[in-house]
N, C-alpha and C positions, 0 to 999 in steps of 0.2 A: 118568854114563851115563843114569841114569833122569831126572835133572833136565834134561838136554839133550833127551831124548825128550819129556818133558812140555812143555818150552818149544816144541818143534817142533809138537806137537799143538795147543798153545794158539795159536800163530801161524797154523797152518793153519785152525783154527776161526774165528779173527777175520777171516781173508781171505775165507772162504766167507760169513760173516755180512755182511761189508762189501760183497761182490759182490751179495748178495741185496738189501741195502738200497739200494745205488746203482742197481741195475737198475730197481727200482720208481720211484726218484726221477728217473732219467734219462728215463723215459717222459713225465714231466710237464715237467721243466725241466733242460735240459742243463747250464746254468751252475750251478744248484744242486747238481747231481751232482758237478761238478768241485770246487766249494767244500767239499762234504762229504768228498771224498777228501783234500783238503789238510788239513782240520781233523782228520781221523782220524789222519793221519800225524804231525801236530804233537802231538796228545794222547798218542799211543803213543811 
């Protein structure tokens, strides 16, 4: 139960962090933003 909850929080945190990172990057380069999302999914 606790491990599952910890994993959910960790996932939620990474999603928020990813959203912040991509939001700042998307302002400069939309293609770079898409590439970052793909790389993030592949590394996780």
